[in-house]
All heavy atoms as a GROMACS GRO file, in nm:
protein
  532
    1MET      N    1  -3.087   2.454   0.481
    1MET     CA    2  -2.966   2.506   0.539
    1MET      C    3  -2.898   2.595   0.436
    1MET      O    4  -2.892   2.563   0.318
    1MET     CB    5  -2.874   2.389   0.578
    1MET     CG    6  -2.754   2.434   0.654
    1MET     SD    7  -2.637   2.303   0.702
    1MET     CE    8  -2.735   2.199   0.804
    2HIS      N    9  -2.848   2.705   0.481
    2HIS     CA   10  -2.780   2.799   0.393
    2HIS      C   11  -2.651   2.737   0.342
    2HIS      O   12  -2.584   2.662   0.412
    2HIS     CB   13  -2.752   2.929   0.470
    2HIS     CG   14  -2.723   3.044   0.380
    2HIS    ND1   15  -2.596   3.072   0.338
    2HIS    CD2   16  -2.804   3.137   0.324
    2HIS    CE1   17  -2.599   3.177   0.259
    2HIS    NE2   18  -2.724   3.219   0.248
    3THR      N   19  -2.612   2.767   0.219
    3THR     CA   20  -2.496   2.702   0.158
    3THR      C   21  -2.366   2.736   0.231
    3THR      O   22  -2.278   2.650   0.243
    3THR     CB   23  -2.483   2.744   0.011
    3THR    OG1   24  -2.478   2.886   0.003
    3THR    CG2   25  -2.599   2.692  -0.070
    4ASP      N   26  -2.353   2.858   0.282
    4ASP     CA   27  -2.231   2.895   0.354
    4ASP      C   28  -2.218   2.815   0.483
    4ASP      O   29  -2.108   2.771   0.520
    4ASP     CB   30  -2.229   3.044   0.386
    4ASP     CG   31  -2.216   3.129   0.261
    4ASP    OD1   32  -2.165   3.075   0.160
    4ASP    OD2   33  -2.256   3.247   0.263
    5VAL      N   34  -2.329   2.795   0.552
    5VAL     CA   35  -2.329   2.719   0.676
    5VAL      C   36  -2.294   2.573   0.646
    5VAL      O   37  -2.213   2.510   0.715
    5VAL     CB   38  -2.466   2.729   0.747
    5VAL    CG1   39  -2.470   2.638   0.867
    5VAL    CG2   40  -2.495   2.872   0.786
    6HIS      N   41  -2.354   2.520   0.540
    6HIS     CA   42  -2.327   2.381   0.501
    6HIS      C   43  -2.179   2.364   0.467
    6HIS      O   44  -2.115   2.266   0.508
    6HIS     CB   45  -2.415   2.344   0.381
    6HIS     CG   46  -2.398   2.203   0.338
    6HIS    ND1   47  -2.447   2.098   0.410
    6HIS    CD2   48  -2.335   2.150   0.230
    6HIS    CE1   49  -2.416   1.985   0.348
    6HIS    NE2   50  -2.347   2.014   0.239
    7LEU      N   51  -2.122   2.458   0.394
    7LEU     CA   52  -1.981   2.451   0.356
    7LEU      C   53  -1.892   2.460   0.479
    7LEU      O   54  -1.793   2.387   0.492
    7LEU     CB   55  -1.947   2.563   0.258
    7LEU     CG   56  -1.804   2.566   0.205
    7LEU    CD1   57  -1.773   2.439   0.129
    7LEU    CD2   58  -1.783   2.688   0.118
    8ARG      N   59  -1.927   2.547   0.572
    8ARG     CA   60  -1.846   2.562   0.694
    8ARG      C   61  -1.851   2.434   0.777
    8ARG      O   62  -1.748   2.388   0.828
    8ARG     CB   63  -1.900   2.681   0.776
    8ARG     CG   64  -1.825   2.707   0.902
    8ARG     CD   65  -1.683   2.750   0.874
    8ARG     NE   66  -1.614   2.769   1.002
    8ARG     CZ   67  -1.489   2.740   1.023
    8ARG    NH1   68  -1.415   2.695   0.925
    8ARG    NH2   69  -1.434   2.757   1.140
    9LEU      N   70  -1.970   2.372   0.791
    9LEU     CA   71  -1.982   2.247   0.864
    9LEU      C   72  -1.901   2.136   0.797
    9LEU      O   73  -1.837   2.054   0.864
    9LEU     CB   74  -2.128   2.205   0.876
    9LEU     CG   75  -2.212   2.288   0.973
    9LEU    CD1   76  -2.359   2.244   0.965
    9LEU    CD2   77  -2.160   2.273   1.115
   10HIS      N   78  -1.904   2.134   0.666
   10HIS     CA   79  -1.826   2.034   0.591
   10HIS      C   80  -1.676   2.054   0.617
   10HIS      O   81  -1.603   1.956   0.638
   10HIS     CB   82  -1.857   2.046   0.442
   10HIS     CG   83  -1.774   1.956   0.357
   10HIS    ND1   84  -1.791   1.820   0.354
   10HIS    CD2   85  -1.670   1.984   0.274
   10HIS    CE1   86  -1.701   1.767   0.271
   10HIS    NE2   87  -1.628   1.865   0.221
   11ASP      N   88  -1.630   2.178   0.613
   11ASP     CA   89  -1.488   2.206   0.640
   11ASP      C   90  -1.447   2.163   0.780
   11ASP      O   91  -1.339   2.106   0.800
   11ASP     CB   92  -1.459   2.355   0.620
   11ASP     CG   93  -1.463   2.397   0.475
   11ASP    OD1   94  -1.452   2.308   0.387
   11ASP    OD2   95  -1.476   2.519   0.448
   12LEU      N   96  -1.532   2.190   0.878
   12LEU     CA   97  -1.502   2.151   1.016
   12LEU      C   98  -1.493   1.999   1.029
   12LEU      O   99  -1.402   1.946   1.093
   12LEU     CB  100  -1.607   2.207   1.112
   12LEU     CG  101  -1.601   2.357   1.136
   12LEU    CD1  102  -1.722   2.402   1.219
   12LEU    CD2  103  -1.472   2.394   1.207
   13ARG      N  104  -1.590   1.930   0.970
   13ARG     CA  105  -1.591   1.783   0.979
   13ARG      C  106  -1.469   1.724   0.907
   13ARG      O  107  -1.407   1.629   0.954
   13ARG     CB  108  -1.721   1.728   0.920
   13ARG     CG  109  -1.732   1.580   0.923
   13ARG     CD  110  -1.737   1.528   1.065
   13ARG     NE  111  -1.745   1.381   1.062
   13ARG     CZ  112  -1.690   1.303   1.153
   13ARG    NH1  113  -1.630   1.354   1.256
   13ARG    NH2  114  -1.700   1.173   1.143
   14ALA      N  115  -1.433   1.780   0.792
   14ALA     CA  116  -1.316   1.731   0.718
   14ALA      C  117  -1.189   1.751   0.800
   14ALA      O  118  -1.102   1.664   0.804
   14ALA     CB  119  -1.306   1.804   0.584
   15ALA      N  120  -1.178   1.864   0.870
   15ALA     CA  121  -1.061   1.889   0.954
   15ALA      C  122  -1.057   1.789   1.070
   15ALA      O  123  -0.949   1.738   1.104
   15ALA     CB  124  -1.064   2.031   1.006
   16GLU      N  125  -1.173   1.759   1.129
   16GLU     CA  126  -1.178   1.661   1.238
   16GLU      C  127  -1.135   1.523   1.188
   16GLU      O  128  -1.060   1.453   1.256
   16GLU     CB  129  -1.320   1.652   1.294
   16GLU     CG  130  -1.363   1.770   1.377
   16GLU     CD  131  -1.510   1.760   1.417
   16GLU    OE1  132  -1.577   1.659   1.382
   16GLU    OE2  133  -1.557   1.853   1.484
   17LEU      N  134  -1.181   1.485   1.072
   17LEU     CA  135  -1.145   1.354   1.016
   17LEU      C  136  -0.996   1.347   0.984
   17LEU      O  137  -0.932   1.244   1.006
   17LEU     CB  138  -1.228   1.325   0.892
   17LEU     CG  139  -1.375   1.293   0.917
   17LEU    CD1  140  -1.450   1.280   0.784
   17LEU    CD2  141  -1.390   1.167   0.998
   18ARG      N  142  -0.939   1.456   0.933
   18ARG     CA  143  -0.796   1.458   0.904
   18ARG      C  144  -0.714   1.442   1.032
   18ARG      O  145  -0.616   1.368   1.035
   18ARG     CB  146  -0.758   1.588   0.833
   18ARG     CG  147  -0.779   1.581   0.684
   18ARG     CD  148  -0.717   1.702   0.614
   18ARG     NE  149  -0.811   1.745   0.512
   18ARG     CZ  150  -0.893   1.848   0.522
   18ARG    NH1  151  -0.891   1.925   0.627
   18ARG    NH2  152  -0.976   1.877   0.424
   19THR      N  153  -0.755   1.511   1.138
   19THR     CA  154  -0.682   1.499   1.266
   19THR      C  155  -0.694   1.359   1.321
   19THR      O  156  -0.596   1.303   1.372
   19THR     CB  157  -0.737   1.596   1.373
   19THR    OG1  158  -0.832   1.684   1.319
   19THR    CG2  159  -0.630   1.673   1.440
   20GLU      N  160  -0.812   1.302   1.311
   20GLU     CA  161  -0.831   1.165   1.360
   20GLU      C  162  -0.747   1.067   1.280
   20GLU      O  163  -0.686   0.975   1.336
   20GLU     CB  164  -0.980   1.128   1.349
   20GLU     CG  165  -1.016   1.000   1.415
   20GLU     CD  166  -1.165   0.973   1.408
   20GLU    OE1  167  -1.244   1.069   1.410
   20GLU    OE2  168  -1.202   0.854   1.400
   21ALA      N  169  -0.740   1.086   1.149
   21ALA     CA  170  -0.658   0.997   1.064
   21ALA      C  171  -0.510   1.013   1.098
   21ALA      O  172  -0.437   0.913   1.103
   21ALA     CB  173  -0.683   1.029   0.917
   22ASP      N  174  -0.465   1.134   1.122
   22ASP     CA  175  -0.325   1.156   1.160
   22ASP      C  176  -0.293   1.088   1.293
   22ASP      O  177  -0.189   1.025   1.306
   22ASP     CB  178  -0.294   1.305   1.170
   22ASP     CG  179  -0.290   1.374   1.035
   22ASP    OD1  180  -0.273   1.303   0.933
   22ASP    OD2  181  -0.307   1.497   1.031
   23ARG      N  182  -0.383   1.101   1.390
   23ARG     CA  183  -0.362   1.035   1.519
   23ARG      C  184  -0.355   0.884   1.502
   23ARG      O  185  -0.272   0.816   1.563
   23ARG     CB  186  -0.475   1.071   1.616
   23ARG     CG  187  -0.436   1.182   1.710
   23ARG     CD  188  -0.536   1.201   1.821
   23ARG     NE  189  -0.636   1.296   1.773
   23ARG     CZ  190  -0.767   1.277   1.778
   23ARG    NH1  191  -0.816   1.171   1.832
   23ARG    NH2  192  -0.848   1.369   1.733
   24PHE      N  193  -0.443   0.829   1.417
   24PHE     CA  194  -0.444   0.686   1.394
   24PHE      C  195  -0.313   0.641   1.329
   24PHE      O  196  -0.254   0.541   1.367
   24PHE     CB  197  -0.563   0.647   1.306
   24PHE     CG  198  -0.570   0.501   1.275
   24PHE    CD1  199  -0.612   0.411   1.370
   24PHE    CD2  200  -0.532   0.452   1.150
   24PHE    CE1  201  -0.617   0.275   1.343
   24PHE    CE2  202  -0.537   0.318   1.122
   24PHE     CZ  203  -0.580   0.229   1.218
   25ARG      N  204  -0.267   0.716   1.228
   25ARG     CA  205  -0.142   0.681   1.160
   25ARG      C  206  -0.024   0.685   1.257
   25ARG      O  207   0.064   0.600   1.253
   25ARG     CB  208  -0.116   0.776   1.044
   25ARG     CG  209  -0.180   0.731   0.917
   25ARG     CD  210  -0.134   0.813   0.799
   25ARG     NE  211  -0.252   0.856   0.727
   25ARG     CZ  212  -0.299   0.979   0.724
   25ARG    NH1  213  -0.236   1.075   0.784
   25ARG    NH2  214  -0.408   1.007   0.659
   26LEU      N  215  -0.021   0.785   1.344
   26LEU     CA  216   0.089   0.796   1.440
   26LEU      C  217   0.085   0.682   1.541
   26LEU      O  218   0.189   0.630   1.582
   26LEU     CB  219   0.083   0.930   1.512
   26LEU     CG  220   0.124   1.051   1.428
   26LEU    CD1  221   0.100   1.180   1.507
   26LEU    CD2  222   0.269   1.042   1.385
   27SER      N  223  -0.035   0.640   1.579
   27SER     CA  224  -0.045   0.531   1.676
   27SER      C  225  -0.005   0.398   1.614
   27SER      O  226   0.046   0.309   1.681
   27SER     CB  227  -0.186   0.522   1.734
   27SER     OG  228  -0.276   0.476   1.636
   28ARG      N  229  -0.027   0.381   1.484
   28ARG     CA  230   0.006   0.256   1.416
   28ARG      C  231   0.147   0.257   1.360
   28ARG      O  232   0.194   0.154   1.311
   28ARG     CB  233  -0.092   0.232   1.300
   28ARG     CG  234  -0.235   0.216   1.339
   28ARG     CD  235  -0.261   0.086   1.403
   28ARG     NE  236  -0.233  -0.019   1.306
   28ARG     CZ  237  -0.229  -0.146   1.336
   28ARG    NH1  238  -0.251  -0.184   1.458
   28ARG    NH2  239  -0.203  -0.237   1.245
   29ALA      N  240   0.216   0.370   1.364
   29ALA     CA  241   0.348   0.380   1.300
   29ALA      C  242   0.450   0.286   1.363
   29ALA      O  243   0.526   0.220   1.293
   29ALA     CB  244   0.399   0.524   1.308
   30GLY      N  245   0.452   0.275   1.495
   30GLY     CA  246   0.550   0.191   1.560
   30GLY      C  247   0.505   0.047   1.576
   30GLY      O  248   0.586  -0.041   1.601
   31ALA      N  249   0.376   0.023   1.562
   31ALA     CA  250   0.323  -0.112   1.586
   31ALA      C  251   0.334  -0.195   1.459
   31ALA      O  252   0.296  -0.154   1.351
   31ALA     CB  253   0.178  -0.103   1.629
   32ARG      N  254   0.387  -0.313   1.472
   32ARG     CA  255   0.394  -0.407   1.360
   32ARG      C  256   0.285  -0.510   1.376
   32ARG      O  257   0.251  -0.549   1.488
   32ARG     CB  258   0.530  -0.478   1.360
   32ARG     CG  259   0.645  -0.386   1.332
   32ARG     CD  260   0.694  -0.410   1.193
   32ARG     NE  261   0.789  -0.310   1.154
   32ARG     CZ  262   0.904  -0.338   1.101
   32ARG    NH1  263   0.940  -0.461   1.086
   32ARG    NH2  264   0.984  -0.242   1.063
   33THR      N  265   0.230  -0.554   1.268
   33THR     CA  266   0.127  -0.656   1.274
   33THR      C  267   0.191  -0.791   1.305
   33THR      O  268   0.309  -0.813   1.277
   33THR     CB  269   0.052  -0.665   1.139
   33THR    OG1  270   0.145  -0.688   1.036
   33THR    CG2  271  -0.025  -0.537   1.112
   34PRO      N  272   0.115  -0.884   1.364
   34PRO     CA  273   0.173  -1.013   1.403
   34PRO      C  274   0.237  -1.091   1.288
   34PRO      O  275   0.338  -1.156   1.306
   34PRO     CB  276   0.055  -1.090   1.460
   34PRO     CG  277  -0.044  -0.987   1.498
   34PRO     CD  278  -0.023  -0.871   1.405
   35GLY      N  279   0.182  -1.084   1.168
   35GLY     CA  280   0.236  -1.162   1.057
   35GLY      C  281   0.325  -1.081   0.965
   35GLY      O  282   0.333  -1.110   0.846
   36HIS      N  283   0.392  -0.979   1.018
   36HIS     CA  284   0.471  -0.889   0.934
   36HIS      C  285   0.583  -0.963   0.860
   36HIS      O  286   0.596  -0.949   0.738
   36HIS     CB  287   0.530  -0.777   1.019
   36HIS     CG  288   0.614  -0.680   0.944
   36HIS    ND1  289   0.560  -0.592   0.853
   36HIS    CD2  290   0.748  -0.660   0.942
   36HIS    CE1  291   0.657  -0.522   0.799
   36HIS    NE2  292   0.772  -0.560   0.852
   37LEU      N  293   0.660  -1.043   0.930
   37LEU     CA  294   0.771  -1.115   0.865
   37LEU      C  295   0.719  -1.219   0.767
   37LEU      O  296   0.777  -1.239   0.660
   37LEU     CB  297   0.860  -1.181   0.970
   37LEU     CG  298   0.945  -1.083   1.052
   37LEU    CD1  299   1.024  -1.160   1.157
   37LEU    CD2  300   1.039  -1.006   0.962
   38ARG      N  301   0.609  -1.284   0.802
   38ARG     CA  302   0.551  -1.383   0.712
   38ARG      C  303   0.505  -1.316   0.582
   38ARG      O  304   0.524  -1.370   0.473
   38ARG     CB  305   0.433  -1.452   0.780
   38ARG     CG  306   0.371  -1.561   0.694
   38ARG     CD  307   0.253  -1.622   0.762
   38ARG     NE  308   0.297  -1.687   0.885
   38ARG     CZ  309   0.214  -1.738   0.974
   38ARG    NH1  310   0.085  -1.729   0.956
   38ARG    NH2  311   0.259  -1.796   1.083
   39ARG      N  312   0.446  -1.198   0.594
   39ARG     CA  313   0.401  -1.126   0.475
   39ARG      C  314   0.518  -1.084   0.389
   39ARG      O  315   0.515  -1.096   0.266
   39ARG     CB  316   0.319  -1.004   0.517
   39ARG     CG  317   0.250  -0.938   0.400
   39ARG     CD  318   0.163  -0.820   0.439
   39ARG     NE  319   0.098  -0.835   0.567
   39ARG     CZ  320   0.117  -0.752   0.670
   39ARG    NH1  321   0.197  -0.650   0.658
   39ARG    NH2  322   0.055  -0.772   0.785
   40LEU      N  323   0.627  -1.035   0.452
   40LEU     CA  324   0.746  -0.996   0.376
   40LEU      C  325   0.807  -1.116   0.303
   40LEU      O  326   0.846  -1.106   0.186
   40LEU     CB  327   0.850  -0.935   0.469
   40LEU     CG  328   0.825  -0.792   0.515
   40LEU    CD1  329   0.934  -0.748   0.612
   40LEU    CD2  330   0.819  -0.699   0.398
   41LEU      N  331   0.814  -1.229   0.372
   41LEU     CA  332   0.868  -1.349   0.309
   41LEU      C  333   0.780  -1.394   0.193
   41LEU      O  334   0.830  -1.432   0.087
   41LEU     CB  335   0.882  -1.461   0.412
   41LEU     CG  336   0.931  -1.595   0.358
   41LEU    CD1  337   1.072  -1.581   0.304
   41LEU    CD2  338   0.925  -1.700   0.466
   42GLY      N  339   0.649  -1.386   0.212
   42GLY     CA  340   0.557  -1.426   0.106
   42GLY      C  341   0.573  -1.342  -0.019
   42GLY      O  342   0.580  -1.393  -0.131
   43TRP      N  343   0.581  -1.209  -0.001
   43TRP     CA  344   0.598  -1.122  -0.118
   43TRP      C  345   0.734  -1.142  -0.182
   43TRP      O  346   0.749  -1.130  -0.305
   43TRP     CB  347   0.578  -0.976  -0.079
   43TRP     CG  348   0.433  -0.941  -0.069
   43TRP    CD1  349   0.365  -0.906   0.042
   43TRP    CD2  350   0.337  -0.942  -0.176
   43TRP    NE1  351   0.234  -0.886   0.012
   43TRP    CE2  352   0.214  -0.906  -0.121
   43TRP    CE3  353   0.344  -0.970  -0.311
   43TRP    CZ2  354   0.098  -0.898  -0.197
   43TRP    CZ3  355   0.228  -0.962  -0.388
   43TRP    CH2  356   0.107  -0.925  -0.331
   44PHE      N  357   0.836  -1.172  -0.103
   44PHE     CA  358   0.968  -1.201  -0.159
   44PHE      C  359   0.961  -1.325  -0.248
   44PHE      O  360   1.017  -1.327  -0.358
   44PHE     CB  361   1.071  -1.221  -0.048
   44PHE     CG  362   1.205  -1.267  -0.099
   44PHE    CD1  363   1.289  -1.179  -0.163
   44PHE    CD2  364   1.245  -1.399  -0.086
   44PHE    CE1  365   1.412  -1.220  -0.211
   44PHE    CE2  366   1.366  -1.441  -0.133
   44PHE     CZ  367   1.451  -1.351  -0.197
   45LEU      N  368   0.890  -1.429  -0.201
   45LEU     CA  369   0.878  -1.551  -0.280
   45LEU      C  370   0.797  -1.528  -0.407
   45LEU      O  371   0.828  -1.585  -0.512
   45LEU     CB  372   0.818  -1.663  -0.195
   45LEU     CG  373   0.908  -1.714  -0.083
   45LEU    CD1  374   0.832  -1.814   0.004
   45LEU    CD2  375   1.035  -1.773  -0.137
   46VAL      N  376   0.693  -1.446  -0.398
   46VAL     CA  377   0.614  -1.413  -0.518
   46VAL      C  378   0.703  -1.341  -0.618
   46VAL      O  379   0.702  -1.372  -0.738
   46VAL     CB  380   0.492  -1.327  -0.480
   46VAL    CG1  381   0.428  -1.266  -0.602
   46VAL    CG2  382   0.390  -1.411  -0.404
   47ASP      N  383   0.780  -1.244  -0.572
   47ASP     CA  384   0.869  -1.170  -0.661
   47ASP      C  385   0.971  -1.262  -0.726
   47ASP      O  386   0.998  -1.255  -0.846
   47ASP     CB  387   0.938  -1.059  -0.582
   47ASP     CG  388   1.025  -0.971  -0.669
   47ASP    OD1  389   0.980  -0.938  -0.780
   47ASP    OD2  390   1.137  -0.937  -0.626
   48LEU      N  391   1.029  -1.351  -0.646
   48LEU     CA  392   1.127  -1.446  -0.699
   48LEU      C  393   1.064  -1.537  -0.803
   48LEU      O  394   1.122  -1.561  -0.910
   48LEU     CB  395   1.185  -1.529  -0.585
   48LEU     CG  396   1.288  -1.635  -0.622
   48LEU    CD1  397   1.412  -1.568  -0.679
   48LEU    CD2  398   1.323  -1.719  -0.502
   49GLY      N  399   0.944  -1.586  -0.776
   49GLY     CA  400   0.876  -1.672  -0.872
   49GLY      C  401   0.847  -1.601  -1.002
   49GLY      O  402   0.864  -1.658  -1.112
   50LEU      N  403   0.805  -1.474  -0.994
   50LEU     CA  404   0.777  -1.399  -1.116
   50LEU      C  405   0.904  -1.374  -1.196
   50LEU      O  406   0.903  -1.377  -1.319
   50LEU     CB  407   0.710  -1.266  -1.082
   50LEU     CG  408   0.566  -1.278  -1.033
   50LEU    CD1  409   0.514  -1.142  -0.989
   50LEU    CD2  410   0.476  -1.338  -1.140
   51ARG      N  411   1.014  -1.353  -1.127
   51ARG     CA  412   1.141  -1.335  -1.199
   51ARG      C  413   1.182  -1.462  -1.271
   51ARG      O  414   1.234  -1.459  -1.382
   51ARG     CB  415   1.252  -1.292  -1.104
   51ARG     CG  416   1.237  -1.152  -1.056
   51ARG     CD  417   1.343  -1.122  -0.954
   51ARG     NE  418   1.313  -1.000  -0.885
   51ARG     CZ  419   1.401  -0.903  -0.866
   51ARG    NH1  420   1.523  -0.917  -0.910
   51ARG    NH2  421   1.368  -0.794  -0.801
   52LEU      N  422   1.161  -1.577  -1.207
   52LEU     CA  423   1.198  -1.704  -1.270
   52LEU      C  424   1.108  -1.735  -1.388
   52LEU      O  425   1.154  -1.788  -1.490
   52LEU     CB  426   1.190  -1.817  -1.168
   52LEU     CG  427   1.298  -1.813  -1.058
   52LEU    CD1  428   1.270  -1.923  -0.956
   52LEU    CD2  429   1.436  -1.830  -1.117
   53VAL      N  430   0.981  -1.704  -1.378
   53VAL     CA  431   0.887  -1.735  -1.485
   53VAL      C  432   0.911  -1.647  -1.606
   53VAL      O  433   0.903  -1.692  -1.720
   53VAL     CB  434   0.741  -1.717  -1.435
   53VAL    CG1  435   0.642  -1.717  -1.549
   53VAL    CG2  436   0.707  -1.826  -1.337
   54HIS      N  437   0.945  -1.520  -1.584
   54HIS     CA  438   0.959  -1.426  -1.694
   54HIS      C  439   1.102  -1.413  -1.745
   54HIS      O  440   1.136  -1.316  -1.810
   54HIS     CB  441   0.906  -1.288  -1.653
   54HIS     CG  442   0.759  -1.288  -1.632
   54HIS    ND1  443   0.670  -1.310  -1.733
   54HIS    CD2  444   0.686  -1.271  -1.520
   54HIS    CE1  445   0.548  -1.306  -1.686
   54HIS    NE2  446   0.554  -1.283  -1.555
   55ARG      N  447   1.184  -1.512  -1.715
   55ARG     CA  448   1.322  -1.510  -1.763
   55ARG      C  449   1.321  -1.535  -1.915
   55ARG      O  450   1.255  -1.626  -1.963
   55ARG     CB  451   1.403  -1.618  -1.693
   55ARG     CG  452   1.549  -1.617  -1.733
   55ARG     CD  453   1.626  -1.715  -1.654
   55ARG     NE  454   1.632  -1.665  -1.514
   55ARG     CZ  455   1.685  -1.733  -1.416
   55ARG    NH1  456   1.732  -1.854  -1.437
   55ARG    NH2  457   1.690  -1.683  -1.295
   56PRO      N  458   1.391  -1.455  -1.994
   56PRO     CA  459   1.393  -1.476  -2.139
   56PRO      C  460   1.459  -1.610  -2.174
   56PRO      O  461   1.555  -1.652  -2.111
   56PRO     CB  462   1.473  -1.359  -2.193
   56PRO     CG  463   1.548  -1.305  -2.078
   56PRO     CD  464   1.474  -1.343  -1.954
   57ARG      N  465   1.403  -1.674  -2.274
   57ARG     CA  466   1.457  -1.803  -2.317
   57ARG      C  467   1.586  -1.783  -2.395
   57ARG      O  468   1.601  -1.688  -2.471
   57ARG     CB  469   1.355  -1.873  -2.406
   57ARG     CG  470   1.233  -1.914  -2.331
   57ARG     CD  471   1.145  -1.998  -2.420
   57ARG     NE  472   1.028  -2.038  -2.343
   57ARG     CZ  473   0.908  -2.045  -2.392
   57ARG    NH1  474   0.887  -2.016  -2.518
   57ARG    NH2  475   0.808  -2.082  -2.316
   58VAL      N  476   1.676  -1.874  -2.377
   58VAL     CA  477   1.804  -1.869  -2.449
   58VAL      C  478   1.787  -1.949  -2.577
   58VAL      O  479   1.748  -2.065  -2.575
   58VAL     CB  480   1.918  -1.929  -2.364
   58VAL    CG1  481   2.048  -1.929  -2.441
   58VAL    CG2  482   1.931  -1.853  -2.234
   59ARG      N  483   1.813  -1.886  -2.689
   59ARG     CA  484   1.802  -1.955  -2.817
   59ARG      C  485   1.942  -1.976  -2.873
   59ARG      O  486   2.019  -1.883  -2.888
   59ARG     CB  487   1.719  -1.872  -2.914
   59ARG     CG  488   1.577  -1.856  -2.868
   59ARG     CD  489   1.497  -1.778  -2.970
   59ARG     NE  490   1.366  -1.750  -2.918
   59ARG     CZ  491   1.255  -1.806  -2.965
   59ARG    NH1  492   1.260  -1.888  -3.066
   59ARG    NH2  493   1.139  -1.775  -2.913
   60HIS      N  494   1.968  -2.101  -2.904
   60HIS     CA  495   2.099  -2.135  -2.960
   60HIS      C  496   2.093  -2.126  -3.112
   60HIS      O  497   1.994  -2.164  -3.174
   60HIS     CB  498   2.139  -2.277  -2.918
   60HIS     CG  499   2.152  -2.290  -2.770
   60HIS    ND1  500   2.258  -2.236  -2.701
   60HIS    CD2  501   2.074  -2.350  -2.678
   60HIS    CE1  502   2.244  -2.262  -2.573
   60HIS    NE2  503   2.133  -2.331  -2.556
   61ALA      N  504   2.197  -2.075  -3.171
   61ALA     CA  505   2.202  -2.061  -3.317
   61ALA      C  506   2.218  -2.200  -3.378
   61ALA      O  507   2.296  -2.284  -3.330
   61ALA     CB  508   2.319  -1.973  -3.358
   62ARG      N  509   2.142  -2.224  -3.483
   62ARG     CA  510   2.153  -2.353  -3.553
   62ARG      C  511   2.234  -2.334  -3.680
   62ARG      O  512   2.221  -2.235  -3.751
   62ARG     CB  513   2.014  -2.404  -3.591
   62ARG     CG  514   1.940  -2.459  -3.472
   62ARG     CD  515   1.817  -2.530  -3.517
   62ARG     NE  516   1.710  -2.431  -3.530
   62ARG     CZ  517   1.596  -2.454  -3.592
   62ARG    NH1  518   1.574  -2.568  -3.651
   62ARG    NH2  519   1.504  -2.362  -3.596
   63ILE      N  520   2.317  -2.430  -3.707
   63ILE     CA  521   2.395  -2.426  -3.831
   63ILE      C  522   2.318  -2.505  -3.935
   63ILE      O  523   2.291  -2.624  -3.917
   63ILE     CB  524   2.536  -2.485  -3.810
   63ILE    CG1  525   2.608  -2.403  -3.704
   63ILE    CG2  526   2.612  -2.488  -3.941
   63ILE    CD1  527   2.742  -2.459  -3.666
   64ALA      N  528   2.280  -2.440  -4.042
   64ALA     CA  529   2.199  -2.506  -4.143
   64ALA      C  530   2.280  -2.571  -4.252
   64ALA      O  531   2.387  -2.545  -4.286
   64ALA     CB  532   2.102  -2.409  -4.206
   0.00000   0.00000   0.00000
C-alpha cells in the first residue's frame, strides 16, 4: 500500500474513533453509576484516614 493512502486511511479511522468517543462521553455525561454515592463516601473516608494518620506529632518541651 502506498504511504499516502495508508496515512489517509489512518487519519479517517482516527477521526471516526474520535467521533465515537465523543458520542460515548456525551451519552455517559448525564448517567450516574449505581454506586456513585458509595464511591464518593469511600474516597472521603480514605482521605479522612490519611489526614489522621499523617498528622504531625506534638512534642512537648522538657525542662532539664
